[in-house]
ROSE-4610 file (N, C-alpha, C; in Angstrom, 1 decimal, always signed):
// ROSE-4610
residu = [M/M/M/N/N/N/D/D/D/T/T/T/S/S/S/H/H/H/H/H/H/D/D/D/E/E/E/R/R/R/I/I/I/A/A/A/K/K/K/M/M/M/I/I/I/F/F/F/A/A/A/S/S/S/V/V/V/Y/Y/Y/P/P/P/H/H/H/Y/Y/Y/V/V/V/T/T/T/K/K/K/V/V/V/E/E/E/K/K/K/K/K/K/G/G/G/R/R/R/T/T/T/K/K/K/E/E/E/E/E/E/L/L/L/H/H/H/Q/Q/Q/V/V/V/I/I/I/E/E/E/W/W/W/L/L/L/T/T/T/G/G/G/F/F/F/D/D/D/E/E/E/N/N/N/K/K/K/I/I/I/Q/Q/Q/K/K/K/L/L/L/I/I/I/D/D/D/D/D/D/K/K/K/V/V/V/T/T/T/F/F/F/E/E/E/T/T/T/F/F/F/F/F/F/Q/Q/Q/Q/Q/Q/A/A/A/N/N/N/L/L/L/N/N/N/P/P/P/N/N/N/A/A/A/H/H/H/L/L/L/I/I/I/K/K/K/G/G/G/V/V/V/I/I/I/C/C/C/G/G/G/Y/Y/Y/R/R/R/I/I/I/E/E/E/E/E/E/I/I/I/D/D/D/N/N/N/S/S/S/L/L/L/T/T/T/R/R/R/Q/Q/Q/A/A/A/R/R/R/Y/Y/Y/L/L/L/D/D/D/K/K/K/L/L/L/I/I/I/D/D/D/E/E/E/L/L/L/A/A/A/K/K/K/G/G/G/R/R/R/K/K/K/M/M/M/E/E/E/K/K/K/I/I/I/L/L/L/R/R/R/V/V/V/S/S/S/K/K/K]
num = [1/1/1/2/2/2/3/3/3/4/4/4/5/5/5/6/6/6/7/7/7/8/8/8/9/9/9/10/10/10/11/11/11/12/12/12/13/13/13/14/14/14/15/15/15/16/16/16/17/17/17/18/18/18/19/19/19/20/20/20/21/21/21/22/22/22/23/23/23/24/24/24/25/25/25/26/26/26/27/27/27/28/28/28/29/29/29/30/30/30/31/31/31/32/32/32/33/33/33/34/34/34/35/35/35/36/36/36/37/37/37/38/38/38/39/39/39/40/40/40/41/41/41/42/42/42/43/43/43/44/44/44/45/45/45/46/46/46/47/47/47/48/48/48/49/49/49/50/50/50/51/51/51/52/52/52/53/53/53/54/54/54/55/55/55/56/56/56/57/57/57/58/58/58/59/59/59/60/60/60/61/61/61/62/62/62/63/63/63/64/64/64/65/65/65/66/66/66/67/67/67/68/68/68/69/69/69/70/70/70/71/71/71/72/72/72/73/73/73/74/74/74/75/75/75/76/76/76/77/77/77/78/78/78/79/79/79/80/80/80/81/81/81/82/82/82/83/83/83/84/84/84/85/85/85/86/86/86/87/87/87/88/88/88/89/89/89/90/90/90/91/91/91/92/92/92/93/93/93/94/94/94/95/95/95/96/96/96/97/97/97/98/98/98/99/99/99/100/100/100/101/101/101/102/102/102/103/103/103/104/104/104/105/105/105/106/106/106/107/107/107/108/108/108/109/109/109/110/110/110/111/111/111/112/112/112/113/113/113/114/114/114/115/115/115/116/116/116/117/117/117/118/118/118/119/119/119/120/120/120/121/121/121/122/122/122]
x = [+82.8/+81.5/+81.5/+80.6/+80.6/+79.9/+80.0/+79.3/+77.9/+76.9/+75.5/+74.6/+75.3/+74.5/+73.3/+73.5/+72.3/+71.3/+71.7/+70.8/+70.0/+70.7/+70.2/+69.2/+69.4/+68.6/+67.3/+67.5/+66.3/+65.5/+66.0/+65.0/+64.2/+65.1/+64.6/+63.4/+63.4/+62.3/+61.3/+61.4/+60.3/+59.0/+57.9/+56.6/+56.3/+56.0/+55.6/+54.3/+53.3/+52.2/+52.4/+53.5/+53.7/+54.4/+54.9/+55.6/+54.6/+53.9/+53.0/+52.2/+51.5/+50.7/+51.6/+52.8/+53.7/+54.2/+54.0/+54.3/+53.2/+51.9/+50.7/+50.6/+50.9/+50.8/+51.9/+53.2/+54.3/+53.8/+53.4/+53.0/+51.8/+50.6/+49.5/+49.7/+50.6/+51.0/+51.6/+52.2/+52.9/+52.0/+50.7/+49.8/+49.7/+50.5/+50.5/+49.5/+48.9/+47.9/+48.3/+47.5/+47.6/+47.9/+47.1/+47.2/+48.5/+49.1/+50.5/+51.6/+51.2/+52.2/+52.0/+50.8/+50.8/+51.4/+51.3/+51.9/+53.4/+54.1/+55.4/+55.9/+54.9/+55.4/+55.2/+54.1/+53.9/+55.0/+55.6/+56.6/+57.9/+58.2/+59.3/+59.2/+58.1/+57.8/+57.0/+56.2/+55.3/+54.0/+53.8/+52.6/+51.5/+50.3/+49.1/+48.3/+47.4/+46.8/+46.3/+45.7/+45.2/+46.4/+47.4/+48.6/+49.1/+49.4/+49.8/+49.0/+47.5/+46.6/+46.8/+47.0/+47.3/+48.4/+49.6/+50.9/+50.6/+49.8/+49.5/+48.8/+47.7/+46.9/+47.6/+48.5/+49.3/+50.5/+50.7/+51.7/+53.1/+53.4/+54.7/+55.9/+57.0/+58.2/+58.8/+59.6/+60.3/+60.9/+61.6/+62.2/+61.4/+60.2/+59.2/+58.5/+58.4/+57.9/+58.7/+60.1/+61.0/+61.3/+61.1/+61.3/+60.2/+58.9/+57.8/+57.8/+58.6/+58.6/+59.3/+58.9/+59.7/+60.3/+61.3/+62.1/+62.2/+62.0/+61.8/+63.3/+63.5/+64.9/+65.5/+64.9/+65.5/+65.7/+65.5/+65.6/+67.1/+68.0/+69.5/+69.7/+68.8/+69.0/+68.6/+68.2/+67.7/+69.0/+69.4/+70.6/+70.5/+71.5/+71.5/+71.5/+71.4/+71.5/+70.0/+69.8/+68.5/+68.9/+68.3/+68.6/+70.2/+70.8/+72.3/+73.1/+72.6/+73.2/+73.2/+74.3/+74.4/+73.8/+72.8/+72.2/+73.1/+73.8/+74.5/+75.7/+76.0/+77.0/+76.5/+75.3/+74.6/+74.9/+75.7/+76.0/+74.8/+74.1/+73.0/+71.8/+71.5/+70.5/+69.1/+68.7/+67.4/+67.5/+68.3/+68.5/+68.5/+69.3/+69.3/+67.9/+67.0/+65.9/+64.9/+65.0/+64.1/+64.5/+65.8/+66.2/+65.7/+65.7/+65.0/+63.6/+62.9/+61.4/+61.4/+62.3/+62.3/+62.7/+63.7/+64.0/+62.9/+62.2/+61.2/+59.9/+59.6/+58.5/+59.0/+60.3/+60.9/+60.7/+61.1/+61.0/+59.4/+58.6/+57.1/+56.8/+57.0/+56.8/+57.3/+58.4/+59.2/+58.6/+57.6/+57.0/+57.7/+58.5/+59.2/+58.1/+58.2/+57.4/+57.4/+56.4/+56.1/+57.0/+57.3/+58.1/+59.5/+60.0/+61.3/+61.4/+60.5/+60.3/+60.5/+59.8/+59.7/+60.8/+61.8/+62.8/+62.6/+61.6/+61.1/+62.2/+62.7/+63.6/+63.0/+63.6/+63.0/+63.5]
y = [+173.8/+173.5/+172.1/+171.8/+170.6/+169.6/+168.3/+167.2/+167.5/+167.6/+167.9/+166.8/+165.8/+164.9/+164.3/+163.9/+163.4/+164.4/+165.6/+166.8/+167.0/+167.1/+167.2/+166.3/+165.0/+163.8/+163.9/+164.4/+164.6/+165.6/+166.8/+167.8/+167.3/+166.6/+166.1/+165.1/+164.3/+163.3/+163.9/+165.0/+165.7/+165.9/+165.8/+165.9/+167.4/+168.1/+169.5/+169.7/+168.8/+168.9/+168.9/+168.2/+168.2/+169.3/+170.2/+171.5/+172.7/+172.6/+173.6/+174.2/+173.4/+174.1/+174.9/+174.4/+175.3/+176.6/+176.6/+177.9/+178.9/+178.2/+179.0/+179.5/+178.9/+179.1/+180.3/+180.0/+181.0/+182.3/+182.5/+183.9/+184.4/+183.6/+184.1/+184.5/+183.8/+184.2/+185.6/+186.0/+187.3/+188.4/+188.0/+189.0/+189.1/+188.0/+187.9/+187.0/+187.0/+186.1/+185.0/+183.9/+182.8/+183.3/+184.3/+184.8/+185.4/+186.1/+186.6/+185.4/+184.4/+183.3/+182.7/+182.5/+182.0/+182.9/+184.2/+185.2/+184.9/+184.7/+184.5/+183.0/+182.1/+180.8/+181.0/+181.6/+181.7/+182.6/+183.5/+184.4/+183.4/+182.5/+181.8/+180.5/+179.9/+178.6/+178.8/+179.9/+179.9/+179.0/+178.4/+177.8/+178.6/+178.6/+179.3/+178.7/+179.0/+178.6/+177.1/+176.9/+175.5/+174.4/+174.9/+174.0/+173.6/+174.7/+174.6/+173.5/+173.7/+172.7/+171.3/+171.1/+169.9/+169.2/+170.0/+169.3/+168.9/+169.6/+169.3/+168.0/+167.9/+166.6/+165.5/+165.7/+164.6/+164.2/+164.9/+164.6/+164.6/+165.5/+165.4/+165.7/+165.3/+165.5/+166.9/+167.5/+168.7/+168.6/+167.3/+167.1/+167.3/+166.7/+166.8/+168.3/+168.8/+170.3/+171.1/+171.0/+171.9/+171.5/+170.1/+169.7/+170.3/+170.3/+171.0/+172.5/+173.1/+174.7/+175.2/+176.4/+177.3/+178.3/+178.2/+179.0/+180.4/+181.5/+182.9/+183.2/+183.9/+184.2/+185.1/+185.7/+186.7/+185.9/+184.7/+183.7/+184.0/+184.0/+184.3/+185.4/+186.3/+187.5/+187.3/+186.1/+185.8/+185.3/+186.0/+185.9/+185.9/+185.4/+185.4/+184.1/+184.1/+182.8/+182.5/+181.1/+180.5/+179.2/+178.9/+177.5/+177.2/+178.2/+178.0/+177.9/+178.1/+178.1/+179.2/+179.7/+180.9/+180.3/+180.9/+180.4/+180.4/+181.4/+181.5/+180.5/+180.0/+178.8/+177.5/+177.3/+175.9/+175.3/+174.2/+173.7/+172.8/+172.1/+171.4/+172.1/+172.0/+173.1/+172.9/+171.7/+171.5/+172.1/+171.8/+172.3/+173.7/+174.4/+175.8/+176.4/+175.7/+176.1/+176.1/+174.9/+174.9/+176.0/+176.4/+177.3/+178.8/+179.1/+180.3/+180.2/+179.3/+179.3/+179.6/+179.0/+179.2/+180.7/+181.2/+182.6/+183.6/+183.4/+184.2/+184.1/+183.1/+182.8/+183.6/+183.4/+184.1/+185.7/+186.2/+187.6/+188.0/+187.3/+187.5/+187.6/+186.6/+186.6/+187.6/+188.3/+189.3/+190.5/+190.7/+191.9/+192.8/+192.2/+192.8/+193.1/+194.1/+194.6/+193.8/+193.4/+192.5/+192.8/+194.1/+194.3/+194.1/+194.1/+193.8/+192.2/+191.4/+190.0/+189.5/+190.1/+189.6/+190.3/+190.9/+191.5/+192.2/+193.1/+194.1/+195.2/+195.3/+196.5/+197.6/+198.8/+200.1/+200.7]
z = [+109.0/+109.6/+110.2/+111.1/+111.6/+110.7/+110.9/+110.0/+110.5/+109.8/+110.0/+109.2/+108.8/+108.0/+108.7/+109.9/+110.8/+110.9/+111.1/+111.3/+109.9/+108.9/+107.5/+107.1/+107.4/+107.1/+108.1/+109.1/+110.2/+109.6/+109.1/+108.5/+107.3/+106.5/+105.2/+105.4/+106.5/+106.8/+107.7/+108.4/+109.1/+108.3/+108.8/+108.0/+108.2/+107.0/+107.2/+108.1/+107.8/+108.6/+110.2/+110.7/+112.0/+112.5/+111.8/+112.2/+112.0/+110.9/+110.6/+111.6/+112.6/+113.6/+114.6/+114.7/+115.6/+115.1/+113.6/+113.0/+113.2/+113.0/+113.4/+114.7/+115.8/+117.1/+117.4/+116.8/+117.0/+116.7/+115.3/+114.8/+115.4/+115.7/+116.3/+117.8/+118.6/+119.7/+120.0/+118.8/+118.9/+118.0/+117.9/+117.3/+115.6/+115.2/+113.6/+113.3/+112.0/+111.5/+110.7/+110.6/+109.7/+108.2/+107.9/+106.4/+106.2/+107.2/+107.0/+106.9/+107.8/+107.6/+106.2/+105.7/+104.2/+103.3/+103.6/+102.5/+102.7/+103.7/+103.9/+103.1/+103.5/+102.8/+101.3/+100.8/+99.4/+98.7/+99.4/+98.9/+98.8/+99.7/+99.6/+98.7/+98.7/+97.9/+96.5/+96.6/+95.5/+95.7/+96.9/+97.2/+97.7/+97.1/+97.6/+98.6/+99.2/+100.5/+100.1/+99.0/+98.6/+98.6/+98.0/+97.8/+99.3/+100.1/+101.5/+102.1/+102.0/+102.7/+102.1/+100.8/+100.2/+100.7/+100.7/+101.3/+102.6/+103.5/+104.8/+104.9/+104.1/+103.9/+103.5/+102.6/+102.0/+102.9/+104.1/+105.1/+104.4/+103.5/+102.8/+103.8/+103.4/+104.2/+103.7/+104.4/+104.2/+102.7/+102.5/+101.3/+100.2/+100.2/+99.1/+99.0/+100.2/+100.4/+99.4/+99.6/+99.0/+97.5/+97.3/+95.8/+95.0/+95.6/+94.9/+94.7/+95.6/+95.6/+94.5/+94.2/+93.2/+94.2/+94.5/+95.6/+95.0/+95.8/+95.3/+95.0/+93.9/+93.5/+94.5/+95.4/+96.4/+97.7/+97.7/+99.0/+99.5/+98.6/+99.1/+99.9/+99.9/+100.7/+102.2/+102.5/+103.8/+104.5/+105.5/+106.2/+107.6/+108.4/+109.9/+110.5/+111.8/+112.6/+113.0/+112.8/+113.2/+113.7/+114.9/+115.5/+115.6/+115.9/+116.1/+114.9/+113.6/+112.5/+111.6/+111.1/+110.2/+108.8/+108.4/+107.1/+105.8/+105.8/+104.6/+104.6/+105.7/+105.9/+105.8/+105.5/+105.5/+104.1/+104.1/+102.8/+102.1/+103.0/+102.3/+102.0/+100.6/+100.3/+100.8/+101.0/+101.8/+103.2/+103.9/+105.3/+105.2/+104.3/+104.0/+103.8/+102.7/+102.5/+103.7/+104.6/+105.8/+106.7/+106.8/+107.8/+107.2/+105.8/+105.3/+105.8/+105.8/+106.1/+107.7/+108.5/+109.9/+110.2/+109.4/+109.6/+109.3/+108.2/+107.8/+108.9/+109.4/+110.3/+111.6/+112.0/+113.2/+113.1/+111.9/+111.6/+111.8/+111.2/+111.3/+112.8/+113.5/+114.9/+115.7/+115.3/+116.1/+115.7/+114.8/+114.4/+113.4/+112.5/+111.4/+110.3/+109.7/+108.7/+107.5/+106.9/+105.9/+104.7/+104.4/+103.2/+103.4/+104.7/+105.2/+105.2/+105.5/+105.5/+104.1/+103.3/+101.8/+101.0/+101.6/+100.9/+99.8/+100.0/+98.9/+98.9/+97.7/+97.4/+97.0/+97.5/+97.2/+96.0]
């Protein structure tokens, strides 16, 4: 895989609050809700709506965001390509976690059923 250290550093320093409105716009434009977005974020990170708002208000970086998260034990089931990168081949754990979030939001916007997005086993 290519050296992505610059890319990894950029993601780490990115402010969650600056990206969050784009997540909301993306899912709402496709007929999904902010509540569904929060459900997806909570599944991945353990953050409830109040914690998400606090992280936005505090203008935390993605590095801090994921340091405070309790990543879902099934997050490793999130696979595929997002932003030109195959998630399961990303070596940097922070970048992989950020891409997990991107992939879940992408699936939500594409109309995938919530139980599939949340990797609910039957």
